[in-house]
C-alpha positions in Angstrom: -141.6 218.2 -6.4 -142.4 214.6 -5.9 -143.2 213.8 -9.5 -140.0 215.5 -10.6 -137.9 213.7 -8.0 -139.3 210.4 -9.0 -138.7 211.0 -12.6 -135.1 211.9 -12.1 -134.3 208.9 -10.0 -136.4 206.4 -12.1 -134.7 207.1 -15.5 -131.0 207.4 -14.6 -130.3 203.9 -16.1 -130.9 203.4 -19.8 -132.9 200.2 -20.5 -130.9 197.5 -22.5 -132.4 194.5 -24.2 -130.0 191.6 -24.7 -130.9 189.0 -27.4 -129.1 185.8 -27.0 -129.9 182.6 -29.1 -126.8 180.8 -27.8 -123.5 181.8 -26.1 -121.9 182.3 -29.5 -124.6 184.6 -31.0 -125.8 187.5 -28.9 -126.7 191.2 -29.5 -127.4 194.2 -27.3 -130.0 196.9 -28.2 -130.4 200.2 -26.4 -134.0 201.2 -25.9 -134.7 204.9 -26.6 -137.4 206.2 -24.2 -139.9 208.7 -25.6 -139.2 212.3 -24.8 -141.3 214.1 -22.2 -141.2 217.3 -20.1 -140.0 215.3 -17.1 -136.8 214.3 -18.9 -136.1 217.9 -20.0 -135.9 219.0 -16.3 -132.8 216.9 -15.6 -129.7 218.8 -14.8 -126.3 218.5 -16.4 -124.9 216.6 -13.4 -127.7 214.0 -13.6 -127.0 213.5 -17.3 -123.4 212.6 -16.4 -124.5 210.1 -13.7 -127.0 208.8 -16.2 -124.3 208.2 -18.9 -121.9 206.7 -16.3 -124.5 204.2 -15.1 -125.5 203.3 -18.6 -121.9 202.5 -19.7 -121.3 200.6 -16.5 -124.4 198.5 -17.0 -123.7 197.8 -20.6 -120.1 196.8 -19.9 -121.3 194.5 -17.1 -123.6 192.7 -19.6 -120.8 192.4 -22.1 -118.4 190.9 -19.6 -121.1 188.5 -18.4 -121.8 187.3 -22.0 -118.1 187.0 -22.7 -117.6 184.9 -19.6 -120.5 182.7 -20.5 -119.1 182.2 -24.0 -115.7 181.3 -22.6 -117.2 178.8 -20.2 -119.1 177.2 -23.1 -115.9 176.9 -25.1 -114.0 175.4 -22.2 -116.9 172.9 -21.6 -117.0 171.9 -25.3 -113.2 171.4 -25.4 -113.3 169.3 -22.3 -116.1 167.2 -23.6 -114.4 166.7 -27.0 -111.1 165.8 -25.3 -112.9 163.3 -23.1 -114.7 161.8 -26.1 -111.5 161.4 -28.0 -109.7 159.9 -25.0 -112.6 157.5 -24.5 -112.5 156.5 -28.2 -108.8 155.9 -28.1 -109.1 153.8 -24.9 -111.9 151.8 -26.5 -109.8 151.1 -29.6 -106.9 150.0 -27.6 -108.8 147.8 -25.1 -111.4 146.3 -27.4 -109.9 146.5 -30.8 -108.3 143.5 -32.4 -104.7 143.7 -33.5 -103.6 142.7 -37.0 -101.7 139.7 -35.5 -105.0 138.4 -34.0 -107.0 138.5 -37.1 -105.4 135.8 -39.2 -103.6 133.5 -36.7 -103.2 130.7 -39.3 -101.1 132.6 -41.8 -97.4 133.0 -41.8 -96.4 136.0 -39.7 -92.6 135.7 -40.0 -92.1 138.7 -42.3 -94.5 140.9 -40.3 -92.9 139.9 -37.0 -89.4 140.9 -38.3 -90.8 144.1 -39.7 -92.5 145.0 -36.4 -89.4 144.1 -34.4 -87.3 146.6 -36.5 -89.9 149.4 -36.0 -90.1 148.6 -32.3 -86.3 148.8 -31.9 -86.3 152.1 -33.7 -89.0 153.4 -31.4 -87.2 152.3 -28.2 -84.0 153.8 -29.5 -85.7 157.1 -30.4 -87.2 157.4 -26.9 -83.7 156.8 -25.4 -82.1 159.4 -27.7 -84.9 161.9 -27.0 -84.2 161.7 -23.3 -80.5 162.2 -23.9 -81.1 165.1 -26.2 -83.4 166.8 -23.8 -80.8 166.5 -21.1 -78.2 167.8 -23.5 -80.4 170.7 -24.4 -80.6 171.9 -20.9 -76.9 171.4 -20.4 -76.2 173.7 -23.3 -75.4 171.3 -26.1 -77.6 172.9 -28.7 -77.5 172.8 -32.5 -79.2 174.8 -35.1 -80.2 174.1 -38.7 -78.3 173.1 -40.7 -75.0 173.5 -39.0 -74.0 172.1 -35.6 -73.3 174.7 -32.9 -71.9 173.3 -29.7 -71.4 175.6 -26.7 -68.9 173.1 -25.2 -67.1 172.3 -28.4 -63.7 172.2 -26.6 -64.7 169.1 -24.8 -64.4 167.2 -28.0 -60.7 167.9 -28.3 -59.5 168.7 -24.8 -59.7 165.6 -22.6 -58.9 167.6 -19.5 -61.7 170.1 -19.9 -64.6 167.8 -19.1 -67.1 169.4 -16.7 -68.8 166.1 -15.8 -69.8 162.6 -16.7 -72.7 163.8 -19.0 -70.5 166.1 -21.0 -67.9 163.4 -21.5 -70.6 160.9 -22.5 -72.4 163.3 -24.9 -69.1 164.4 -26.5 -68.3 160.7 -27.3 -71.9 160.3 -28.7 -71.3 163.3 -31.0 -68.0 161.8 -32.2 -69.8 158.5 -32.9 -72.5 160.4 -34.9 -70.0 162.3 -36.9 -67.6 159.4 -37.6 -69.9 156.3 -38.0 -73.6 157.1 -38.1 -73.9 160.3 -40.2 -72.0 159.1 -43.4 -74.1 155.9 -44.1 -77.3 157.7 -43.1 -76.5 160.6 -45.4 -75.6 158.2 -48.2 -78.9 156.4 -47.8 -80.7 159.7 -47.7 -79.0 160.8 -50.9 -79.9 157.6 -52.7 -83.6 157.9 -51.7 -83.6 161.6 -52.7 -82.3 160.6 -56.2 -85.0 157.9 -56.5 -87.6 160.4 -55.3 -86.5 162.9 -57.9 -86.5 160.3 -60.7 -90.0 159.1 -59.8 -91.2 162.7 -59.5 -89.8 163.4 -63.0 -91.7 160.3 -64.3 -94.9 161.7 -62.8 -94.3 165.1 -64.3 -93.7 163.6 -67.8 -96.9 161.6 -67.5 -98.8 164.8 -66.6 -97.3 166.5 -69.6 -98.4 163.6 -71.8 -102.0 163.9 -70.4 -102.0 167.6 -71.0 -100.9 167.1 -74.6 -103.7 164.5 -75.1 -106.2 167.0 -73.9 -104.8 169.8 -75.8 -104.7 167.9 -79.1 -108.0 166.0 -78.3 -106.4 162.7 -79.0 -108.5 159.6 -78.4 -108.9 156.2 -80.0 -111.5 156.2 -82.8 -113.4 153.1 -83.9 -113.3 152.3 -87.6 -117.0 151.6 -87.7 -120.0 152.5 -85.6 -122.6 150.0 -84.8 -125.8 150.9 -86.5 -128.7 148.5 -85.7 -128.6 145.7 -83.2 -131.3 143.8 -85.0 -129.3 143.8 -88.2 -127.2 141.0 -87.0 -124.4 140.5 -89.5 -125.8 143.1 -91.9 -124.4 146.6 -91.8 -123.0 146.3 -88.3 -120.1 144.6 -86.6 -121.6 142.1 -84.2 -119.1 139.3 -83.4 -119.8 136.5 -80.9 -119.0 137.9 -77.4 -118.6 135.9 -74.2 -119.2 137.8 -70.9 -117.7 136.5 -67.7 -118.6 137.5 -64.1 -116.2 135.9 -61.7 -117.3 136.1 -58.1 -116.7 134.5 -54.7 -119.1 135.0 -51.8 -120.3 138.3 -53.2 -123.8 138.2 -51.7 -123.9 142.0 -51.4 -123.4 142.8 -55.1 -124.1 139.7 -57.2 -127.6 141.0 -58.2 -126.5 144.4 -59.5 -123.7 142.9 -61.6 -125.8 140.1 -63.1 -128.7 142.6 -63.8 -126.4 145.1 -65.5 -124.7 142.5 -67.7 -128.0 140.9 -68.7 -129.2 144.4 -69.9 -126.3 144.9 -72.3 -127.4 146.0 -75.8 -126.2 143.1 -78.0 -128.0 140.6 -80.2 -129.1 137.8 -78.0 -127.9 135.2 -80.4 -124.4 136.7 -80.3 -123.8 136.8 -76.6 -123.3 134.3 -73.8 -123.0 135.3 -70.1 -121.0 133.0 -67.7 -121.6 133.5 -64.0 -118.4 132.0 -62.5 -119.2 131.4 -58.9 -116.4 130.3 -56.6 -118.5 130.8 -53.4 -118.0 128.3 -50.6 -121.2 129.5 -48.8 -124.1 127.2 -49.8 -126.7 129.9 -49.2 -124.8 132.4 -51.4 -124.4 129.7 -54.1 -128.1 129.0 -54.0 -129.1 132.7 -54.2 -126.8 133.3 -57.2 -128.0 130.2 -59.0 -131.6 131.3 -58.5 -130.8 134.8 -59.9 -129.2 133.2 -63.0 -132.3 131.0 -63.3 -134.6 134.0 -63.2 -132.7 135.8 -66.1 -132.5 132.6 -68.1 -136.3 132.2 -67.7 -136.6 135.8 -69.1 -134.8 134.7 -72.3 -131.2 135.8 -71.5 -128.4 133.4 -72.7 -126.8 132.9 -69.3 -125.2 129.9 -67.6 -124.1 129.3 -64.0 -120.7 127.5 -63.3 -119.4 126.5 -59.9 -116.0 124.8 -59.5 -115.6 121.7 -57.3 -111.8 122.2 -57.0 -111.3 125.9 -56.3 -107.6 126.4 -57.0 -105.8 129.4 -58.3 -108.3 132.1 -57.1 -109.6 134.3 -59.9 -107.1 133.1 -62.5 -108.1 129.5 -61.9 -111.7 130.4 -62.2 -111.2 132.2 -65.5 -109.0 129.4 -66.8 -111.6 126.8 -66.0 -114.3 128.8 -67.7 -112.2 129.2 -70.9 -111.8 125.4 -71.1 -115.4 125.0 -71.9 -116.0 123.5 -75.3 -118.5 126.2 -76.5 -115.9 129.0 -76.0 -114.4 128.2 -79.4 -117.5 129.7 -81.0 -116.8 133.1 -79.5 -114.3 135.7 -80.7 -114.2 138.1 -77.7 -114.6 137.9 -74.0 -115.6 140.7 -71.7 -114.8 140.4 -68.0 -116.6 142.2 -65.1 -116.0 141.7 -61.4 -119.0 141.1 -59.1 -119.3 144.8 -58.1 -119.1 146.2 -61.6 -122.2 147.6 -63.4 -121.5 148.2 -67.1 -123.9 150.6 -69.0 -126.1 149.0 -71.6 -124.0 150.4 -74.5 -120.7 149.1 -73.1 -120.2 146.5 -75.7 -121.3 148.7 -78.6 -118.6 151.3 -77.5 -115.8 148.9 -77.0 -116.1 145.9 -79.4 -116.2 148.3 -82.4 -112.5 149.1 -81.9 -111.6 145.5 -82.9 -113.0 146.1 -86.4 -110.2 146.0 -89.0 -107.6 146.1 -86.2 -106.3 142.5 -86.1 -103.3 143.2 -83.8 -105.5 144.7 -81.1 -105.8 142.4 -78.1 -107.4 144.4 -75.3 -109.9 147.3 -75.0 -109.9 148.6 -71.4 -112.6 151.0 -70.0 -112.3 153.4 -67.1 -113.8 152.8 -63.7 -116.2 155.2 -62.0 -117.2 154.9 -58.4 -120.7 154.9 -56.8 -119.3 155.6 -53.3 -116.4 158.0 -53.8 -117.9 160.5 -51.4 -118.9 158.0 -48.7 -116.1 158.8 -46.2 -112.5 160.3 -46.1 -111.0 156.9 -47.1 -113.0 156.6 -50.3 -112.2 160.3 -51.2 -108.5 159.6 -50.9 -108.7 156.4 -52.9 -110.6 158.3 -55.6 -107.7 160.8 -56.0 -105.2 157.9 -56.6 -107.5 156.0 -59.0 -108.5 159.1 -60.9 -104.8 159.8 -61.6 -104.2 156.2 -62.5 -106.9 156.1 -65.2 -106.8 159.7 -66.4 -103.0 159.9 -66.6 -101.1 156.6 -66.4 -103.5 154.4 -68.3 -104.4 157.0 -70.9 -100.9 158.2 -71.6 -99.5 154.6 -71.8 -102.4 153.5 -74.0 -102.0 156.4 -76.5 -98.2 156.5 -76.8 -97.1 153.0 -76.0 -100.2 150.9 -76.8 -99.5 149.0 -73.6 -100.7 149.3 -70.0 -101.5 146.9 -67.1 -104.9 145.3 -67.5 -107.1 146.3 -64.6 -108.7 142.8 -64.3 -112.2 143.9 -65.1 -114.3 146.3 -67.3 -112.2 145.1 -70.4 -112.7 143.2 -73.6 -110.1 140.7 -74.7 -109.7 139.1 -78.1 -109.8 135.4 -77.2 -107.1 134.6 -79.8 -104.7 137.0 -78.0 -105.3 135.2 -74.7 -104.6 131.8 -76.3 -101.5 133.2 -78.1 -99.8 134.2 -74.9 -100.7 131.1 -72.9 -104.0 131.9 -71.3 -104.7 132.6 -67.7 -101.9 131.4 -65.3 -102.3 130.7 -61.6 -98.7 131.6 -60.7 -99.4 135.0 -59.2 -102.2 137.0 -57.5 -102.1 139.7 -60.3 -103.3 137.6 -63.1 -104.5 140.7 -65.0 -101.1 142.2 -65.1 -99.5 138.9 -65.9 -101.7 138.4 -69.0 -101.2 142.0 -70.1 -97.4 141.7 -69.9 -97.3 138.3 -71.8 -99.7 139.7 -74.5 -97.4 142.7 -74.9 -94.4 140.4 -75.3 -96.2 138.6 -78.1 -96.9 141.9 -80.0 -100.5 142.5 -79.1 -101.7 146.2 -78.8 -104.0 147.7 -76.2 -106.5 150.6 -76.2 -107.7 152.5 -73.2 -111.0 154.3 -73.5 -111.1 157.2 -71.0 -114.7 158.2 -72.1 -116.2 154.8 -71.4 -116.9 154.2 -67.7 -118.0 151.2 -65.7 -119.4 151.8 -62.2 -118.0 149.9 -59.2 -117.3 150.2 -55.5 -114.4 151.5 -53.5 -113.4 149.7 -50.2 -115.0 151.6 -47.3 -113.0 150.1 -44.5 -109.3 150.5 -43.9 -108.8 146.8 -43.4 -110.4 146.0 -46.8 -108.3 148.7 -48.5 -105.1 147.5 -46.8 -105.5 143.9 -47.9 -106.3 145.1 -51.5 -103.2 147.3 -51.6 -101.1 144.4 -50.2 -102.2 142.2 -53.1 -101.7 145.0 -55.6 -98.1 145.6 -54.5 -96.9 142.1 -53.6 -98.2 140.5 -56.8 -96.2 142.8 -59.3 -92.9 142.1 -57.6 -93.6 138.3 -57.6 -94.6 138.6 -61.3 -91.4 140.6 -62.0 -89.3 137.7 -60.7 -91.2 135.2 -62.9 -91.3 137.1 -66.2 -87.9 138.9 -66.2 -86.3 136.0 -68.2 -89.2 136.1 -70.7 -88.8 139.9 -71.1 -85.0 139.6 -71.7 -85.5 136.7 -74.3 -88.5 138.3 -76.1 -88.3 139.7 -79.6 -89.7 143.2 -78.8 -87.5 146.3 -79.2 -84.9 147.4 -76.7 -86.8 150.5 -75.7 -90.0 148.4 -75.0 -87.9 146.1 -72.8 -86.5 149.1 -71.0 -90.0 150.5 -70.4 -91.2 147.2 -69.0 -88.2 146.6 -66.7 -87.3 150.1 -65.5 -90.5 152.1 -65.7 -93.4 149.6 -65.5 -91.9 147.3 -62.8 -88.9 148.9 -61.0 -89.8 152.6 -60.9 -93.5 152.4 -60.4 -93.8 149.1 -58.4 -90.5 148.9 -56.5 -88.9 152.3 -56.1 -92.1 154.2 -55.2 -92.9 152.2 -52.1 -89.2 151.8 -51.2 -88.3 155.5 -51.0 -91.6 156.7 -49.7 -91.3 154.5 -46.6 -87.6 154.7 -46.2 -87.2 158.4 -46.7 -90.2 159.8 -44.9 -90.8 157.2 -42.2 -87.2 156.1 -41.3 -84.5 158.5 -42.5 -86.3 161.7 -41.8 -86.9 161.0 -38.1 -83.4 159.6 -37.7 -81.9 162.8 -39.0 -83.5 164.5 -36.0 -81.2 162.5 -33.7 -78.2 162.5 -36.1 -78.3 166.2 -37.2 -75.0 165.8 -39.2 -77.1 164.0 -41.8 -79.6 166.5 -43.3 -82.5 166.5 -45.7 -83.3 169.8 -47.5 -86.6 171.5 -47.1 -87.1 171.1 -50.8 -87.4 167.3 -50.4 -89.5 167.4 -47.3 -92.0 170.1 -48.3 -92.0 171.6 -51.8 -91.5 168.6 -54.1 -94.1 166.4 -52.2 -96.6 169.2 -52.3 -96.0 169.7 -56.0 -96.4 166.0 -56.8 -99.5 165.9 -54.7 -101.0 168.8 -56.7 -100.2 166.9 -59.9 -101.8 163.8 -58.6 -105.0 165.7 -57.6 -105.4 167.5 -61.0 -107.5 164.8 -62.6 -110.0 165.2 -59.7 -110.0 169.0 -59.0 -113.0 168.7 -56.6 -110.8 166.8 -54.3 -108.3 169.7 -53.9 -109.4 170.5 -50.3 -108.1 167.0 -49.3 -104.6 167.6 -50.6 -103.0 167.6 -47.1 -104.8 164.5 -45.9 -103.9 162.8 -49.2 -100.2 163.5 -48.8 -100.1 162.3 -45.2 -102.3 159.2 -46.0 -100.1 158.2 -48.9 -97.0 158.2 -46.6 -99.0 156.2 -44.1 -99.9 153.6 -46.6 -96.2 153.3 -47.6 -95.8 150.9 -44.6 -98.2 148.4 -46.1 -96.9 148.9 -49.6 -93.3 148.5 -48.6 -94.0 145.3 -46.6 -96.0 143.9 -49.6 -93.3 144.8 -52.0 -90.6 143.0 -50.0 -92.8 139.9 -49.5 -93.5 139.7 -53.2 -90.0 140.4 -54.3 -88.5 137.6 -52.1 -91.7 135.5 -52.0 -92.0 135.7 -48.2 -94.9 135.3 -45.9 -98.3 136.0 -47.5 -97.0 136.9 -50.9 -99.5 134.6 -52.5 -102.4 135.5 -50.3 -105.7 136.5 -52.0 -108.5 138.1 -49.9 -111.7 139.1 -51.6 -112.2 142.8 -51.1 -115.3 143.4 -48.9 -118.2 145.1 -50.7 -121.1 147.0 -49.2 -123.4 146.8 -52.2 -124.6 150.4 -51.7 -125.9 150.6 -55.3 -127.6 147.2 -55.2 -131.1 146.2 -54.1 -129.9 143.4 -52.0 -132.1 144.1 -48.9 -134.8 142.0 -47.6 -137.7 143.9 -49.2 -136.3 143.8 -52.7 -135.5 140.1 -52.3 -139.1 139.3 -51.3 -140.5 141.4 -54.1 -138.3 139.6 -56.7 -139.2 136.2 -55.2 -142.8 137.0 -55.7 -142.2 137.9 -59.3 -140.4 134.6 -59.8 -143.2 132.7 -58.2 -145.7 134.4 -60.6 -143.6 133.0 -63.5 -144.1 129.5 -62.2 -140.7 129.1 -60.5 -141.0 127.1 -57.3 -139.0 128.8 -54.5 -140.6 127.8 -51.1 -137.4 128.3 -49.1 -136.3 131.6 -50.6 -137.8 134.0 -48.1 -136.7 131.9 -45.2 -133.1 131.6 -46.4 -133.0 135.4 -47.1 -134.3 136.2 -43.6 -131.8 133.9 -42.0 -128.9 135.6 -43.9 -130.2 139.0 -43.0 -130.4 138.1 -39.3 -126.9 136.7 -39.4 -125.7 140.0 -40.8 -127.5 142.0 -38.2 -126.0 139.8 -35.4 -122.5 140.5 -36.6 -120.7 143.0 -34.5 -118.6 145.8 -36.0 -115.2 146.5 -34.5 -112.0 148.3 -35.2 -108.6 146.8 -35.5 -105.4 148.1 -33.9 -102.4 148.1 -36.2 -99.2 147.8 -34.3 -96.8 148.8 -37.0 -98.6 152.1 -37.7 -98.8 152.9 -34.0 -95.1 152.2 -33.4 -94.3 154.5 -36.3 -96.7 157.1 -35.0 -94.7 157.3 -31.7 -91.4 157.2 -33.6 -92.5 160.2 -35.7 -93.9 162.1 -32.7 -90.7 161.6 -30.8 -88.7 162.9 -33.7 -91.1 165.9 -33.9 -90.3 166.6 -30.2 -86.5 166.5 -31.0 -87.0 168.8 -34.0 -88.8 171.3 -31.8 -85.7 171.5 -29.6 -83.7 172.3 -32.7 -86.2 174.9 -33.9 -86.7 173.2 -37.3 -90.1 174.5 -38.3 -90.9 172.6 -41.5 -89.4 169.3 -40.1 -91.4 169.7 -36.9 -94.7 170.3 -38.6 -94.2 167.5 -41.1 -93.2 165.0 -38.4 -96.0 166.1 -36.1 -98.9 165.8 -38.6 -97.4 162.6 -40.1 -97.2 161.1 -36.7 -100.9 162.1 -36.0 -101.9 160.5 -39.3 -100.1 157.3 -38.4 -101.8 157.4 -35.0 -105.3 157.8 -36.5 -104.7 154.9 -39.0 -103.1 152.7 -36.3 -106.3 153.0 -34.2 -108.5 152.4 -37.3 -110.1 155.8 -37.0 -110.4 156.2 -40.8 -113.0 154.6 -42.9 -115.9 152.4 -41.8 -115.9 149.7 -39.2 -115.8 146.1 -40.4 -117.8 143.0 -39.4 
């Protein structure tokens, strides 16, 4: 009996094997024991006890594993929250504000702008406190009509229940009589501007679709056959290539190397390296790079201005005043981070053949770092739409578009005919294009010819670039409006320049995007008598964002961050537009966009290798390696930091406060838009997007 009793008691619990790699991935396997005569002797009652113990044991393991998994999740959430809190605290305590960065520049416009936002923020906090108190007192409203539980207090002066009801009833009357009408009027104006600008985007997209459907593109009258043929069967005019740069030590090598490798007869090309650097070491390095290529037989010259006035326009103007320029017919311009392909000139200059009224051939930009971070991905969406849609459609149907300042070939006679480069604005490229258009010159955009370049990887660099791109056009509009009105071009071309090119796309777009979504929308949460339809808040912006992202379909997963980030950038664009329109503050400020040189070979090893090659050619450079090492050590010693942007942070709290008020009103779409837009402003305000800067 002993063996049977032992067997019955020993096998009442089914063995279970638990496999667990981590708390989120586990499995449980029941082990089937081999059958034997001992097991067959168990009674029915023992089988029931056996099943009950088995289920209890399995359930216990499941509960233990679930509890362990939940504890792991709670721990990870706590650690993530702590990390985020620490990052925010570090940004606020150690980050530099935008007012501390450039203490020497005029901050009058920024201070006024910041004061207005701060006043709106303080007012919103006050109103939110009043609205929360009113909510619990019964003064509730729904969307879109106002529903007051104590409506009789507005008309019956003897029916007041207390001081708060009396005060809030007066506030409602002020809203209805004085605040809601002007706010609703401003909202309606912005909605109309928004619809007009959306219609313009839609028409541009239709034009791009028609170009693709009909396969329309500029065709050269003659193809270059043989570079060695010279003036034989091919069209090989004299071409001047200019590379303007200023302290571009990260990218100067790649640009000079790419231009020196252009396929063009050596006797028909001259390369000008126009160096405006004020760093002696950078000047020396660029000069040595030019010396190396000149020693290799390239027709290249180095120019450095003593008087560095006029920024890039002054640099180009000075270069065009050289006596030997009269021997050249065309000029190609490449910024310091641009790398044209070897066949760039052979694919662009041919379009000037038998086309005497053609003044400009513009190529498309491509980007070597478009997938570097979220900021570069969002920039790529905008620029892909700009080139694929705006530039291509205007080039095909209007023969006019804004010159992008680089990766283009100009007929020198066209530049001279419209007055050459002028130093009156920071958008000299747009200035020269408008004046050439007024003098009857045509332009061609080549969407299939690309030139590689870089996108700004830090928010500060991108912010300064956008400020220049949006303040310059408004300043230029003030300057050239009389010339447009007095020009001899047709009425519809004048209308296109004034209303579409300048007003709609350069003034109205930043005005309504900031005013409508950053000011009016949160204010309507506290003045509910003025309303914005869901169509304007949700459906049309999403539709326009989808249209903007069509030229870059791989970026479709970023459509929501793109929409939020564009509204966030409206603060910078609006401020820049106002300063340029009225010539205030830093309207004439030019800051060179910081480059990283990711596609270049500008590290220490490649510098040393190239210096050895130069020494083998007989070029004496005893101090080259030492200077390069010093520059590298300086760059390593530089600390990276983040800036704190006060305007963006103030607007973040304003939008989040309005989101809290919309939650009381149970306005779903308004709440989610304000919440996520406020979070986007908060992330940008703490410089949590893009790379850190030195």
